[in-house]
N, C-alpha and C positions, 0 to 999 in steps of 0.2 A: 504494500500500500504506500503510495507516495506520501510525503510528509505534508499532506494537507492539514491545515490547522483545524482539527475537529473542534477545538476551542472556538475557532472562527465560525464554524457552522452553528454552534450553540449561541455565539454572540449575535450572529445575524438573525437567528430565531428571535432573540429577545429584542434586538433593535427594531425588528419589523413590527413590533407591537407598539412602538413608541409614538408619542404625539408630537415629536419635534424633529422628525426627519423630513427630507424633502419630498416633493411630489412631482411626478411626471406631468408636465403640462399637457393639457388636452383641449384642443380648440373645439368649442361647441359650434356646430354648423347651424343651429337654430336655437334662439333663446326664447322659446315659448311666445309666440305671438301670432302664429298662423291660425286661421280659422279652423283648419283641419285638425288641429291638436287641442283647441280650446276645450272641447268636450271632455278631454282626458286630463285636463290641467288640474293639479292639486297643489295646495299650499304646502309649505315646508312642514308645518305642524301635522298635517294630515298624512304626509309621506312618512314621517317619523312614527306616528301612531300606527299606521299599517305595518311598518317594519316590525315593531315590537308586538304586534298581534300574532306573529308567527310563533308556533308552539316550540317551546324549549323546556321540556319537562322530563328530567332524568336526574338520577343521583350520582351515577358513575358512567364513564364512557371509556371504552378501550378502542384505540386506533392503531392498526399496523399499516405502515406506509413505506413505499419505495421513495427514496429521497435522492434527488440529483443536485449536487452542488457544483457550481461553475463560477470561476472568476476569470480575470484576464490572462491567467497563467496556466490554469489546470481545470480539469473536470473530474469529479469523483461520484460514484454511485454507492450509496449506503442504504441501510434500512433504519427507519425511525419507528420506535414503539412509543406511543403516547398514551398515558393513563391520566384520566382526569376524575377527581372527586370534586364535584361541582362546587365552586366558590371556596374550596378549601385547599386543594393541593393538585399539582401537576407534576408528573414524572416523565421526563423525556430520556429515552435511551437510544444512543446512536451505535449501530453495529455494522461491522464490515466482515463478511464471510462468517457470520455467526458470533464473532468476537465483540464484546462490548468495548467500544473505544471511548465513550464519553457518556456521562449521565448528568442530568440537571433536575434538581428537586426544587420546585417553586411553590411558595405559599404566599398568602397575602402580606406576610411580614418579613419573609426571608427568601434569599436566593442562594442556592448551593449547587455547585457543579464541579466536576473534575474531568480531565481528559488525559488519555493514556500516553499519547505520543510524546508530549513534553513533560509528563509526570507532574502536572500542576492541578491545583484546585482553588476554588473561591468559596468563601463563606461570608455572607453579609446581608445587608438589606437593600431595598431598591434605591435608596438615596445614594449609597456609595456607588452602586453599579451605574446608576443614571449619570452620576458625575463623571465616572470613568468613560462611559460611552458617549457622553455629550448629548444625551437624549433622555426624555422623561419616560419612565417605565413604571408600571404597576401590574399587579396580578391580573386584574380584570382585562387589561389590554391584551395580555398574552392569551388568556382564555378566550376572549372574543375573537381574536384573529384565527385561532385554531378551529373555532366553531363556525366561522363564516359570518359572524355578526359584525356590526359597526364597531370599530376599535374603541371609539369614545362613547360615552353616554350622551346620545344626541339630545336628550331632554334638557341637558345643562348648557347647551350652546345656542347660538343664533345663526341662522342660515338663510341664504337666498336660494330659491328653487328655479329649476329650468327643466325643460323636456326636449330631448333631441334623440332621434334615431331609436325610438321606443324605449328610452331609458330616462328615468328621473335622476336629476343631479342636484345635490345639495353642496353649496360652497360656504365654508365658514366665513363669517363677516368680521371676525375679530381683527384688530389692527396690529397684532403683534407679528413677530418675525415668522411664526409658523403658520402655514396655510394648509387647509385640509379640504378635500373634496370626497364625496361619497356618491356612488352610482348604484341605482336600484332597478331591477326589472319591473315592468309595468304590471305583471301578472300577480306575483306573490310578494313583491317588495323585498326580495332577498338581495343581499349585497352582491353586485357583479364585480365591483372594483372599488378600492379605496386608495386614495393617493394623498401623501403628506409631503410637504416641501418646506425646507428651511433655506430661505433665499440667501441670507447673508453668508452662510457657511457653504452654499452651493452643494447641498445634499438633498437627495430625494429618495422616496420609496414608493413603490406601487405593489399592491397586493390584489391579485385577481383570482376569481373563483369560477369554476365551471362544473357542469355535470352534476347538478344538485340531485340528491336522492331523498325521497320522503320516507321517513320512518314513523312509527307510532309515537315516538318520544320527541322527535325533532326532525328538521330538514337540514341536511349537512351537504357541503360540497364534496365531490369526489376528487377534485384537483385544486390545489392551492399553489399559485405561482407568485413568488416573492422576488421582486427586483429592487435592488438598492443601487443608487448612483452617487458617487462622490468624486472628488478630485483624484483620488488614488485609483479609481476605476470602477467597474461594474461587478456586482455580485448577484448571482441568481440561485434560488433554491426552489426546486419543483417537487412538490409532495403529491404523490398519488395514493389516496386512501384505499387500501385493498380490503382490509377487514375492519368492520365496525360492529361493536356490540355495546348494549346498554344495560345498566343496572345489575351487572354481575359483581360479585364480591371481589375486589381487587386489593392486591398488596402493593405497597410503595417502598420496596427495599432500597436503601441508599446508605452507603458507607464509603469513605475515601480509602483507597488502598494504602497500605503502609509505605512510607518513604516518599510520598508525593510532597511537592513544595507548594506552600500556600502563596497565593497571589495577594499582595497587600496593596490596597488602594489608599493613597494618601491625599 
């Protein structure tokens, strides 16, 4: 296995849920004004309400996924096993040829992960990790991204709405450096894409979802495509959810192997 930074894979996982990365710009070809679309026009509040009307009723979720990591220098295929105890903890295991190369245990108050290649581990809270990565993170952002939900709590923001190409779009109207856009299908108001941009730092992220499947407990995407862009280059993670089960009793084993060096964030 090439010396891909598995730590980098986990880092990108976490960065992708942040609210202060960049956004891929997307030119809207029509900003809601044509008579042909007026009958389908909805306000931002109604779009948000419809999005949260989608069922999301489970206690645990197990996902087994093929994961493809690519940056400007290399490409690597691994397996990602994701266990979620809703609103309480997430365990992500990265494996190559059946060997666990990295693990991350995430709770609302703590982030812990280790990676085998460099023999390193991190223990801390979201504040320290956010400062290190230069982006705002929390547990809900990570959980929402994996589930195909809007990364942010849309009820807490203010947005302008538009309709183009059978897709509703919400743009954050806050005046700070971070700009966010959310794209929803017109049928079930599921997230098709969410984009976040940090202009001053010239960083951006796009998370796109496809092939949604309806389960009794929730509707989940079958594919999650994460693209991050910054001055250093582009990184892509493509997740294909192969196995999904709900409400099984799951264990969340996590322990750092002996001899690993702790990453200290100052």
